[in-house]
C-alpha positions, -999 to +999 in steps of 0.1 A: -662-137-696-651-110-672-617-094-668-612-115-636-618-148-658-592-136-683-565-131-657-568-167-647-559-178-681-524-159-680-511-190-661-526-215-685-499-229-709-525-240-734-542-206-737-537-191-773-526-158-761-500-148-788-506-137-824-483-149-851-464-117-853-458-116-814-448-154-814-423-149-843-409-118-824-406-139-791-389-168-809-366-145-830-379-163-862-401-154-891-439-160-895-430-182-925-411-205-900-444-207-879-463-216-910-438-242-919-439-260-886-477-257-887-478-273-922-454-300-909-481-307-882-458-300-852-481-273-839-516-265-848-525-229-838-559-220-828-577-194-849-593-163-837-627-152-846-612-134-877-592-163-886-557-152-873-534-179-859-531-177-821-503-196-802-500-208-766-469-207-745-466-246-748-466-243-785-440-216-783-417-239-764-422-265-791-415-241-818-384-229-800-370-264-798-377-269-835-359-237-842-330-247-821-328-279-842-330-261-875-306-235-865-282-265-860-287-276-896-314-302-891-340-300-921-373-286-908-394-318-914-367-339-895-368-312-867-404-315-864-404-354-863-376-351-836-396-327-815-427-349-817-407-379-805-391-360-777-424-347-765-440-383-767-409-396-746-414-369-720-450-379-717-442-415-714-417-407-686-442-387-669-469-415-670-442-441-658-433-418-629-469-415-619-474-453-620-442-458-600-453-434-574-488-450-573-474-485-568-449-473-541-477-457-521-497-490-526-467-510-514-460-487-484-497-489-474-498-528-474-464-528-454 
């Protein structure tokens, strides 16, 4: 991979660019919190060749939402379930909107 290829990944929300330490710093939390939400299967960080956890921006957004809920007093397991359900709901809404737009364009083409 060339340097030019690497720069293209900077905009990729799924690219595992952040180490556990950096991710924890960015979220203002501990590495233990990141391990806990990993154990709860909220996020599964990728592993570097040396076995170190690496996080993507998407995973950091998910972790930030879980931290928000935990900071409000929600137990970590429940916070993880809530975030998973919120993510599934958002995906379902996105799919519904795509179907709606496709149907409208078909309807307009037939008219």
